[in-house]
C-alpha positions in Angstrom: 90.1 73.0 50.7 93.9 72.5 50.8 95.2 69.1 50.0 98.4 68.4 52.0 98.3 64.6 52.0 98.3 62.8 55.4 99.5 64.2 58.7 102.9 62.5 58.4 103.6 64.1 55.1 102.5 67.5 56.5 104.9 67.0 59.5 107.8 66.1 57.2 107.3 69.3 55.1 106.9 71.5 58.1 110.0 70.0 59.7 111.7 70.4 56.3 110.9 74.1 56.3 112.2 74.8 59.8 115.4 72.8 59.4 116.2 74.1 55.9 115.8 77.6 57.1 118.1 76.9 60.1 120.6 75.3 57.7 120.6 78.3 55.5 120.9 80.7 58.4 123.9 78.7 59.8 125.6 78.2 56.4 125.1 81.8 55.4 126.5 83.2 58.6 130.0 82.3 57.4 129.6 84.6 54.3 127.6 87.5 55.8 128.9 91.0 54.8 131.1 89.4 52.1 130.9 90.1 48.4 130.5 87.3 45.8 134.1 87.5 44.5 135.4 87.4 48.0 133.5 84.2 48.8 134.5 82.5 45.6 138.2 83.4 46.2 138.2 82.3 49.9 136.4 79.0 49.3 137.7 78.2 45.9 134.2 78.4 44.4 130.7 78.3 45.9 130.7 77.4 49.6 128.6 74.3 50.0 129.2 73.2 53.6 128.9 74.5 57.2 131.8 76.6 58.4 132.4 78.7 61.5 131.9 82.4 60.8 135.0 84.5 60.6 135.9 87.4 62.9 134.5 90.0 60.4 130.9 88.8 60.5 128.1 89.5 62.9 128.1 85.9 63.9 131.7 85.6 64.8 132.1 83.0 67.6 129.3 80.7 66.3 130.1 77.1 65.7 129.6 75.5 62.3 125.8 74.8 62.0 124.9 77.3 64.7 122.0 79.6 63.9 121.8 83.4 64.3 119.1 85.7 65.5 117.2 85.1 62.2 116.0 81.6 62.9 116.3 82.0 66.6 113.4 84.5 66.3 111.7 82.1 63.9 111.8 79.4 66.6 110.5 81.8 69.2 107.5 82.6 66.9 106.9 78.8 66.5 106.9 78.3 70.2 104.6 81.3 70.8 102.1 79.9 68.2 102.2 76.5 69.8 101.6 77.9 73.3 98.7 80.0 71.9 97.3 77.0 70.1 97.5 78.9 66.8 95.6 82.0 68.1 98.5 84.4 68.7 97.8 87.9 69.8 100.0 90.9 69.2 100.5 91.5 72.9 101.7 88.0 73.5 104.0 88.2 70.5 105.5 91.4 71.7 106.1 89.9 75.2 107.7 86.9 73.5 110.1 89.1 71.5 111.0 91.1 74.6 111.7 87.9 76.5 113.7 86.5 73.6 115.8 89.7 73.5 116.6 89.4 77.2 117.4 85.7 77.3 118.6 84.4 73.9 122.3 84.3 73.3 121.5 85.2 69.7 120.0 88.5 70.7 123.4 90.1 70.4 122.9 89.9 66.6 119.7 91.8 66.5 119.1 94.0 63.5 118.9 97.8 63.2 115.1 97.9 63.5 114.4 95.2 66.1 117.2 96.1 68.6 116.2 99.7 69.5 112.5 98.9 69.6 112.8 95.9 71.9 115.3 97.6 74.1 112.9 100.6 74.5 109.9 98.3 75.1 111.8 96.3 77.6 112.8 99.5 79.5 109.1 100.7 79.4 110.0 103.7 77.2 108.0 105.4 74.5 108.9 104.1 71.1 107.4 106.8 68.9 110.7 108.6 68.6 112.8 105.6 67.5 114.1 105.9 63.9 113.6 109.7 63.8 115.6 111.7 61.4 114.9 115.4 62.2 111.2 114.8 62.9 109.1 113.9 65.9 107.6 110.8 64.2 108.9 107.9 62.1 106.6 108.7 59.3 109.2 110.2 56.9 111.9 107.6 57.5 112.6 104.1 56.1 112.8 102.7 59.7 110.9 99.5 59.7 111.7 98.6 56.1 114.4 96.1 57.0 113.9 92.3 56.8 113.4 91.3 60.4 109.7 90.6 59.9 110.3 88.4 56.9 113.3 86.5 58.2 111.3 84.9 61.1 107.9 84.5 59.4 107.9 80.9 58.1 105.8 79.5 61.0 103.0 81.9 59.9 102.8 80.0 56.7 103.3 76.6 58.3 100.2 76.9 60.5 98.0 78.0 57.5 98.7 75.3 54.8 97.0 76.4 51.6 95.4 79.4 53.3 97.4 82.3 51.8 95.2 85.0 53.3 95.4 83.5 56.8 99.2 83.3 56.5 99.6 86.9 55.4 97.3 88.2 58.0 99.3 86.4 60.7 102.5 87.6 59.1 101.3 91.2 59.4 100.2 90.7 63.0 103.8 89.6 63.9 105.5 92.3 61.7 103.6 95.3 63.0 105.1 95.7 66.4 108.6 96.1 65.0 108.2 96.7 61.3 105.1 98.8 60.8 105.5 99.7 57.1 103.9 98.5 53.9 107.3 97.3 52.6 107.9 95.0 55.6 104.3 93.8 55.4 104.8 92.9 51.8 108.1 91.1 52.4 106.7 89.1 55.3 103.6 88.4 53.4 105.6 87.0 50.4 107.5 84.5 52.4 104.5 83.5 54.6 102.2 82.9 51.6 104.9 81.0 49.7 105.5 78.7 52.6 101.8 78.2 53.1 101.3 77.1 49.5 104.5 75.0 49.3 103.0 72.6 51.8 100.2 71.6 49.4 100.3 68.5 47.3 100.9 69.6 43.7 102.8 72.7 44.6 105.9 73.4 42.4 108.5 76.1 42.0 106.3 78.2 39.7 103.2 78.0 41.9 105.2 78.8 45.0 106.5 82.0 43.3 103.0 83.0 42.3 102.0 82.6 46.0 104.9 84.8 47.0 103.8 87.4 44.6 100.2 87.2 45.9 101.4 87.4 49.4 103.6 90.5 48.7 100.7 92.3 47.1 98.2 91.4 49.9 100.8 92.2 52.6 101.4 95.6 51.0 97.6 96.2 50.9 97.3 95.4 54.6 100.3 97.5 55.5 99.2 100.5 53.4 95.9 100.6 55.2 97.1 99.9 58.8 100.7 101.1 59.0 103.1 103.8 57.8 103.4 104.2 54.0 107.0 105.0 53.2 108.9 105.6 50.0 110.6 102.7 48.4 110.4 100.1 45.6 107.5 97.7 45.2 108.4 94.3 46.7 106.2 92.3 44.3 107.8 93.9 41.3 111.3 93.3 42.7 110.4 89.6 43.1 109.3 89.5 39.5 112.7 91.0 38.5 114.6 88.4 40.6 112.7 85.6 39.1 113.3 86.9 35.6 117.1 87.0 36.3 117.1 83.5 37.8 115.3 82.1 34.7 117.8 83.8 32.3 120.9 82.6 34.3 123.4 80.0 33.2 124.0 78.3 36.5 123.9 79.4 40.1 126.9 81.7 40.1 125.5 83.6 37.1 122.1 83.8 38.9 123.6 85.2 42.0 125.5 87.9 40.1 122.4 88.8 38.2 120.2 88.9 41.3 122.7 91.0 43.2 123.0 93.5 40.3 119.3 93.8 39.7 117.6 93.7 43.2 120.5 93.6 45.7 121.3 91.5 48.7 121.2 93.9 51.7 119.3 93.9 55.0 116.5 95.9 53.3 113.3 94.0 52.6 113.1 95.2 49.0 116.4 93.5 48.3 116.7 90.4 50.5 113.2 89.0 50.1 113.2 89.2 46.2 116.7 87.8 46.3 115.5 84.8 48.4 112.7 84.1 46.0 115.0 84.4 42.9 117.5 82.0 44.4 114.8 79.5 45.2 113.9 79.6 41.5 117.5 79.4 40.4 117.9 76.2 42.6 114.8 74.6 41.2 113.4 74.4 44.7 116.1 71.9 45.9 116.8 72.6 49.6 120.6 72.2 49.6 121.1 74.2 46.3 118.7 76.9 47.6 120.7 77.5 50.8 124.0 77.2 48.9 122.7 80.0 46.6 121.7 82.2 49.6 125.0 81.6 51.3 127.0 82.6 48.3 125.2 85.8 47.4 126.9 87.4 50.3 126.0 90.6 52.2 122.9 89.6 54.3 123.5 86.0 53.2 122.3 84.3 56.4 118.9 85.9 56.2 118.5 85.4 52.5 119.5 81.7 52.8 117.1 81.2 55.7 114.1 82.7 53.9 114.8 80.9 50.7 115.4 77.7 52.6 112.0 77.9 54.4 110.4 77.9 50.9 112.4 75.0 49.6 112.1 72.9 52.7 108.3 73.4 52.8 108.1 72.3 49.2 110.4 69.3 49.2 110.3 68.1 52.8 112.9 66.9 55.2 113.6 63.7 53.3 115.7 65.4 50.7 117.7 67.6 53.1 121.2 66.1 53.6 121.1 64.1 56.8 124.6 64.9 57.9 123.9 68.6 57.7 120.6 68.1 59.6 122.4 66.3 62.4 125.0 69.0 62.6 122.4 71.8 62.9 120.5 69.8 65.5 123.5 69.0 67.6 124.8 72.6 68.0 121.5 74.3 68.7 119.3 74.0 71.7 115.9 74.1 70.0 114.0 70.8 69.7 113.1 71.2 66.1 111.1 68.0 65.8 108.9 69.0 68.8 108.3 72.4 67.2 107.4 70.8 63.9 105.0 68.5 65.7 103.3 71.3 67.5 102.9 73.4 64.4 101.7 70.3 62.5 98.9 69.8 65.1 97.7 73.3 64.5 98.0 73.1 60.7 96.3 69.6 60.6 93.4 70.8 62.6 92.9 73.8 60.3 93.1 71.5 57.2 90.4 69.2 58.7 88.2 72.2 59.7 88.3 73.5 56.2 87.3 70.1 54.8 84.3 69.9 57.2 83.3 73.5 56.2 
């Protein structure tokens, strides 16, 4: 039976996860596609505050503190889970994603896997050909191995506190329509399981990383059985490497250089998910330091900072996230994050109590 304390504590940690993910997404948007040396030169060291993205980023035109498609999809998943009272079906989730792609201002930033699939689904077209490279199926391609499934997945962990299996199964249900590979399943499973465990009393940085590893392995197992098995590195092993580099590092900048050199920082799941877990370790689970790390690793920095932030916020709670940054993020985004956190808490609290009765 998971021990998450009382309902108020659970709410504060769920809100912490959502808001720290959004903070990381917004902060990292300013450094997306940049290399670490470029970032250090431009900002005179590690960027530690919210800036407007420049013209050479995908998020150009955003305000300081404004989120991208990453956490916009995360909030769409949270809303769908609340409307479904925690019992989300794949069809409902696909419809939610399609509606999001039609109506969200952040849909202009969609990634290379999500965009063509949702556009085809929205138009009523067959999607079997998408991602083809000289073949009639997607079987031999790496299409679906990008990080779209993992970047939005925190709510799957938030509604299953302490239930790693439940979190990973829900993660796979939400990944499969757009990212139907064992690699994407492993990445989404890693973040979902890490978040689910981070909500528990007694969780620490080490135990969260172990939950991430478990989730990556179980997610890969589900994906291997139920999806396309494609060539590529093992996500769990890449997470181990990122953790090893974080532990060896002498400070955050050294950790970022080590993690980039060993596992990468691109849009691919096998790079960005391990990088996020490694940065979470390098920051000691502190929410602000975690999103600062994700921001300054560059390349797909907004996604990495958002995923790492979801782990740190779930572990530490909203109380340790800088209040001024929280207010900025809340003021420039339309989502009612407190209401979403309350709705997710209702589902999570009911599950905790059901487990205690059982």
